[in-house]
C-alpha positions as CSV (number, residue, x, y, z in Angstrom):
1,M,-3.1,-0.8,25.9
2,E,-1.4,0.2,22.6
3,E,0.6,3.3,22.2
4,P,-1.1,6.0,20.1
5,V,0.4,6.4,16.6
6,R,1.5,9.6,15.0
7,K,1.6,10.8,11.4
8,G,5.0,10.0,9.9
9,Q,5.8,7.1,12.3
10,R,6.4,3.6,11.0
11,C,3.2,1.5,10.9
12,P,3.1,-0.8,14.0
13,V,0.9,-3.4,12.3
14,C,2.8,-4.1,9.1
15,S,6.2,-2.5,9.9
16,K,6.6,-1.6,6.2
17,G,4.6,1.6,5.6
18,A,4.4,4.9,7.4
19,I,1.3,6.4,9.1
20,V,-0.4,9.0,6.8
21,Q,-3.5,11.1,7.1
22,R,-6.4,10.0,4.9
23,S,-10.1,10.9,4.5
24,D,-13.2,9.1,3.2
25,Q,-17.0,9.0,3.6
26,E,-17.0,6.1,6.2
27,H,-14.4,7.4,8.7
28,G,-14.0,11.1,7.8
29,R,-10.4,12.2,8.5
30,Y,-8.3,9.4,9.9
31,L,-4.7,8.0,10.1
32,G,-3.8,4.9,8.1
33,C,-0.9,3.0,6.7
34,S,0.7,4.1,3.5
35,T,0.7,0.6,2.1
36,Y,-3.2,0.6,2.0
37,N,-4.4,0.2,-1.6
38,P,-8.1,1.4,-1.8
39,R,-8.4,-0.1,-5.4
40,N,-7.5,-3.6,-4.0
41,P,-8.0,-3.7,-0.3
42,T,-7.9,-7.5,-0.2
43,D,-4.3,-7.5,-1.5
44,P,-2.2,-9.2,1.2
45,R,0.3,-6.3,1.0
46,S,-2.5,-3.7,1.6
47,D,-2.7,-2.8,5.3
48,G,-6.2,-1.5,6.0
49,T,-5.7,-0.7,9.7
50,V,-7.3,2.6,10.7
51,W,-6.6,5.0,13.6
52,N,-8.6,8.1,14.6
53,M,-6.8,11.5,14.5
54,G,-5.8,11.0,18.2
55,G,-3.8,7.9,17.2
56,V,-6.1,5.3,18.8
57,R,-6.9,2.2,16.6
58,I,-10.5,2.0,15.3
59,Q,-11.7,-1.6,15.4
60,P,-12.8,-2.7,12.0
61,K,-16.5,-3.5,11.7
62,T,-17.4,-7.1,11.5
63,S,-18.7,-8.0,8.1
64,R,-21.9,-9.9,7.5
65,K,-19.9,-12.8,6.0
66,N,-17.9,-13.2,9.2
67,L,-21.0,-13.2,11.4
68,V,-22.6,-15.9,9.3
69,L,-19.3,-18.0,9.4
70,I,-19.2,-17.6,13.2
71,A,-22.8,-18.7,13.5
72,V,-22.3,-21.8,11.3
73,L,-19.2,-22.8,13.1
74,T,-20.9,-22.5,16.5
75,V,-23.8,-24.7,15.3
76,V,-21.4,-27.3,13.9
77,L,-19.5,-27.3,17.2
78,F,-22.7,-27.8,19.3
79,V,-23.9,-30.6,17.0
80,G,-20.5,-32.3,17.2
81,V,-20.4,-32.1,21.0
82,Y,-24.0,-33.3,21.2
83,F,-23.2,-36.3,18.9
84,A,-20.1,-37.1,20.9
85,L,-21.9,-37.0,24.2
86,T,-24.8,-39.1,23.0
87,Q,-22.4,-41.8,21.7
88,L,-20.5,-41.9,25.0
89,F,-23.4,-41.8,27.4
90,G,-26.2,-43.2,25.2
91,S,-27.8,-46.5,25.7
């Protein structure tokens, strides 16, 4: 179990920024890292980790793209295993 974070503390994820209070439509009031760049959230230097006001990390929602990627990789894995087993134990 992670220790809860507090406003003003160093960010435990990136170790560069500080924990600050933010607010938006999606999460309401929350705690986040000061390195987060809302204009460019995909920037590698932008830490988008979010904590509730009690300091407990909010797990990011899984995007549709990630779900599709997981499904495709699962199908490829099963096809690969099926192919390998039919080649080993086939006639």
